[in-house]
Structure formats: C-alpha cells, structure tokens
N, C-alpha and C positions, 0 to 999 in steps of 0.2 A: 402684650408690651412691657418690658420691665426696664427698665429708666435708674439710671444713677444717676444723682445731680450731686454738684459737689460746687463749693462754693467758698475755697481753700485754693489757695495760688501756687500748690504744689501736687504732684499725681502722687495717687495715693496706691503704692502694690496693697495685694487686697483675696479676698474673696466673698463670691458672689452665690448666698446660696437659695433654691428656693424649694419649698417645701406646699406638698399636699396633705394637710392634715386631718384624721377625726378626727372627735369631740374629745377620745378616748386616745390622744396621739398617736396611733397607726398613721408610718406611714403611708402614700397608698400613688406620692410621685414624688422624687427627690434629683434635684438636678444641682449642681454646682460647679461653677470654673473659678479659675485666676485671671483676676485681671487688673487693668489699671485704672485707677478714675480721670481721667483727664481731668487738670485743674482749669475751676472756674464756667465749668458745663455742664452741657444734658445730654447723653451717651443713653440709645437704647442699647444694654447688653446682651439681654434671652429673651427665648419669647416663647410661651406658653400657646399651646393653641386650647379652645377649647376641648375639642376630642379626644385631648390629654391628659381632661380631669373626668375621678370615672363619674359620672349619671348616674341621678335616679335620686335614691333616698342614701345612695354615698356623698355625689354631691350635696345635697339638703345636708349632710351633716358634716360638712367637712370644710375649711380654710383655707387661706396659702398662706405660708411663713416668710420673707422674704428676708434675711440679714445682710448685711457688709461689714466683714466683720476685715481687721489688719492682719498683717501677716502673724504678729501673737497672739490673733487669739479676739484684742478688741475688738467688742460688737461697738461700729459703727453709726452704724442706723439699721432698723430692724420696723418693719412693720408685718402689721397682718390685714387679710382682707378674704373678708367672706362674703360669703358664694353668693347668700338670699339677704335680702331685705332684714334688717333686727325684728324685726313685727314678726319677722317668717322664720326667728331663727328659733329653733329647741333649745332650751336651757337644760343643764344636767348638773346633778351635785359634783359641788365640789373639794376636798374636804383639804382644806389649810391648817395647815398647822406656822405659830406663828412664836416665834422665839425673840423677847430682848436681850440686847446686847447694851453693856451701859463702860463704856473704857476712859473713865477722868469727866471730863464733859461734855464726851461725846454720847448718842444714843444711837443707836442701830436698830432695823428690826428684818428678821432674816425668813422668811415668807417659803414653803415647802407648799405646794402641788400637791396629795396625793390621790387625787380624783380626777375629772375631765375636769376640760376647757374651763376656766372661771373667766367669765366675761364681766368687765365694767366696776375692777375691785378698787376701792374706793377707800384711804385714808386719811383717819382726824386722829386730830390731841389736841382739842382747844383747851380743853384745861392745863393743859404742858406749856400754857403760852410758847409754843414753833411748830412749827412745818416739819409736814416732808418733802424730801429733795424732790420726789415724785411722786403724785398720790395720786393717782387715776389710770389705772393702767392694767392689761388681763395677763391672766394668769395661766400659764400655758400647763398642760397635765405632766407630772413628771418636776418642771423646775421647778428649781431653785434659785430665789431674789434677794436680794439684800438693799436696803430704799432707810437711807439715812436721815433724824431728824436733827432740824434744824433750831434750835432755838432763839424766839428774838435776841436783842441784846438792848441789854437796861440801861441807862445814863442814868 
C-alpha cells in the first residue's frame, strides 16, 4: 500500500507515480494517478500487490520508486523501496559524470548517472568550508541531479 502523508494545511493537487524498475532503469511496472493530498492527513492512494511485482531474479534486481509531484512537475516527495535486504542487494557499476558550476558566490554540482542505479551516493567537500544541501542519496539510471553547495558563513 502506498500512503501519502501531508503535514500541510491546504490540499495539494498532484500526480502519484509508482514504478518498479530494474537496476539498469528498465520499467517493469508503472502506475500513475492524479490525486489531491488531503491537508494534515495520511491516506492510502495506491495499492500494489506482491503478484504485480516480477518474481525470481527480476525481483532481486528491482526496486520500487514512488514520487508525488505537484501539477507544475515539482517533486514533493520521492521514496525508493528496495525489494531485498541491503546485504542481499546486488551492486552494479554506476557511471556518474560530475560538473561543477560556479555562479558568483553560489556553487552547485550536476551529477548525471549513465550506468546502473547508484546507491548511497555521498558528497563531501570538507576542505571547502561548507556542505551540500543534500549529501546522501540514490541516483537512478539515466538521472540528472543538481545539488547546491552551501558555504559556511564566517563572521
């Protein structure tokens, strides 16, 4: 069962998407529906049954990606559920390209994954005197992601 939990005071109109994908990015199951997330509520919006998810080797190399996006496409929530325990999950080679972009005082990196699912990507820049806004995440196959670097303010 897939719940949407909202702590906002107003309803949010958006799209709930659930995809079962293999580690190379091939979609094995795709469900999508337009929903209104009720304010200050938790509600089941989608139900996936075990029989809907491929069995055997396909299941061992798959994960469930759930996203809730606003009408304008902004991702409000993203969760990845792995179908095996971490210690039993196969790891494949990710091919991540990294580009650093400077815009005056602001710095960001753009990551593009050309390979398989990259689990537990960790960003650090301890010698630069700052930190990344989000420094620990999974990068999907074919995904491009931007992360801002936040410098420490010295007084």
